[in-house]
C-alpha atoms as one frame of an Amber mdcrd trajectory, in Angstrom:
protein
-116.755 -20.868  42.381-118.952 -21.560  45.406-121.513 -23.459  43.296-118.732
 -25.719  41.994-117.856 -26.718  45.559-121.514 -27.314  46.376-121.936 -29.480
  43.305-118.753 -31.419  44.128-119.909 -31.924  47.724-123.275 -33.180  46.470
-121.607 -35.738  44.206-119.335 -36.829  47.043-122.288 -37.378  49.392-124.107
 -39.320  46.673-121.018 -41.443  46.043-120.548 -42.206  49.740-124.232 -43.109
  50.053-123.651 -45.935  47.568-120.240 -47.010  48.887-120.778 -46.876  52.666
-123.529 -49.511  53.038-121.709 -52.132  50.968-118.411 -51.471  52.757-120.136
 -51.655  56.135-121.702 -54.995  55.242-118.351 -56.320  54.035-116.714 -55.353
  57.337-119.514 -56.901  59.413-118.233 -60.416  58.778-114.739 -59.840  60.214
-115.859 -60.932  63.660-114.557 -59.043  66.673-111.576 -57.200  65.238-110.163
 -53.952  66.488-112.707 -51.195  65.674-109.996 -48.646  64.914-108.252 -50.978
  62.463-111.584 -51.857  60.866-112.463 -48.174  60.443-109.090 -47.361  58.920
-109.336 -50.349  56.575-112.766 -49.165  55.479-111.393 -45.668  54.850-108.494
 -47.097  52.859-110.851 -49.166  50.722-112.858 -46.035  49.929-109.801 -43.903
  49.162-108.062 -46.538  47.043-111.007 -48.382  45.513-111.937 -48.544  41.844
-114.507 -45.749  42.046-112.018 -43.418  43.701-109.402 -44.355  41.109-111.705
 -43.503  38.223-112.714 -40.220  39.879-109.052 -39.327  40.410-108.244 -40.053
  36.764-111.094 -37.813  35.648-110.005 -35.078  38.069-106.401 -35.140  36.857
-107.568 -35.116  33.236-109.875 -32.172  33.911-107.206 -30.230  35.786-104.674
 -30.950  33.047-107.065 -29.751  30.356-107.861 -26.575  32.288-104.153 -25.924
  32.833-103.429 -26.384  29.116-106.181 -23.993  28.085-105.029 -21.370  30.583
-108.144 -21.406  32.763-106.402 -22.656  35.903-103.438 -21.503  37.901-100.487
 -23.852  37.383 -99.691 -23.886  41.088-103.206 -24.989  42.084-103.301 -27.587
  39.314 -99.951 -28.981  40.400-101.183 -29.157  43.981-104.202 -31.225  42.930
-102.083 -33.620  40.888 -99.455 -34.038  43.636-102.268 -34.634  46.151-103.683
 -37.461  44.045-100.244 -39.040  43.760 -99.758 -38.813  47.535-103.154 -40.380
  48.247-102.594 -43.343  45.927 -98.928 -43.680  46.869 -99.588 -43.590  50.614
 -99.379 -47.360  51.232 -96.047 -47.588  49.440 -94.725 -44.488  51.231 -95.683
 -45.930  54.616 -94.091 -49.285  53.794 -90.872 -47.615  52.708 -90.745 -45.479
  55.864 -91.569 -48.454  58.094 -88.728 -50.459  56.516 -86.151 -48.211  58.204
């Protein structure tokens, strides 16, 4: 189990190595904005971008397959799937809460 986490961490570092420079260059042209807002916008673009979406689809498919074959605890699998829905539904959740 520990080697799975190491392998996943390695892929995540490799993914961020390709995403971070291009996102940093895209944010460089904003010209004097709030650094906190710029950092949060960069984080949102990473979490909700097309690469993250494809990785989340593969993760949910893998978890679903493992749950169907009985190799994963249903509670853990459900937690992963609900977490993905919360991450991608976060902007809509915040907008609905802010509307009150």
